[in-house]
C-alpha angles and dihedrals in degrees: 000000000000119000130187115229124198124198129205093273092055094253112149125210135167130238122196115209139163117267090249095049121145131225089252091053091052090050091050091050091051089050093049096045101038102026092238121145107256093204091064099045122117113194123204123186117218109221130176088255098048136285128317126195116237108219123207103210093176090245097103097263112193120238089224089061087062093050096259113149139159109309096018118153116229127186120208127213130171135240108232119255115262113259101212092176098056123088123202097215149319093311090070095235118143119246115261127211126221131184126214115199117201132156131207122175106305097342126092120198119211118185093336095310115108115222108188109216124194113250119239 
């Protein structure tokens, strides 16, 4: 299958994968082709009903299980870099990041920041 991938700047590129490809394989292909760190990639599938995150649980989840098929449009976001020098408070614990994915019409909200994505 061939999927179209769009980065945060709106640049499109294509990834060719086998029909039984996993989420991890897609991330490795993106890393190889675009020189992006696969361990920081967040993948979001554009569907006719909105956008759905594609989770890599480390168990070899199939792209097809997430509804990805030939011609699917996938957006990529990035997990932030760990800030090992910053403390969250007096208890000395490091800050942690969390992402909240919600969709509303043509807008997709990632960690409280709305990134309006064009609908397909």
